[in-house]
N, C-alpha and C positions, 0 to 999 in steps of 0.2 A: 431655708437652706436644704432641708431634707427633701422637700418636694422638687427643688431645682436639681438636686443630685439624681433623684429618681427619674425625673424627666430626661436629663442628660443621658443616663444609662439606658433608658428606654429607646432614645433616638439612636444610640450606638448599637444597641441590639437589633433594632429594625434595619439599620444600615448593613449590619453584618449578615442578617438573614437575606436581604436583597442581594448582597454580594455572593453569598453561597448559592442562591438560586441562579444567578448569572453564570457562576462558574460551573454549576451542574449542567446548564444548558450548553455552555461552550464545550464541556467534556463530551456531551452527547453528540454535538456537531463534529468534533474531532474523531470520535469513535466511528461515526458514519463515513467520514472522509477517509479514515484509515482502512475501513472495510472496502470502500470503492477502489482505493489505490492498490490494495492487496489483490483485488479481482483483476485489475488492469495489469499488475505485475505478473500474475499467474498466466494470464492470456498471452502476454508478451513472451514469457519464458517458454510456454508451449509452442509458440510460433518459432522461436529461436531453435528449440530442440528439433522441431519438424524440419526446419531448413538445414540444420546441421546433418540430420539423418539423410535428407535428400541429397545434399552435397556429397556425403560419404558414399551413397549409393551410386551417384554419377561417377565419382572418382573410381570406384571399384569396377564399374562397367567400362570406363575408358581404359583402365589398366588391363582388363581382360581382352578388350579389342586390340590393344597394343601388343599384348602377349601373343595373340593369334597372328597378327601381322608379322611379328618377328619370327614366328615359327614358319611362315611361308617363305622367308628369305633363305 
C-alpha cells in the first residue's frame, strides 16, 4: 500500500512538473506575442499621429490660402 501511494504521488508530481513546464513555455510565447503586438501598436500609433499632424498642416495651409483669397475680394 505504501509503495502504491508513493508511486501514485510520484506520477502526480511528474504530471504537475510537466504542466508547469508547459505553462512556462506558453507564458514565454505569450510574452513574445505581447511584445510584437506592442511594437505593431506603437508603429500604428506613430503613423496615425503623423497623419493627423499632416492633415492639420494641410488644413492650416488651406485656411491661410482662403484667408488670402478673401482679402483680395
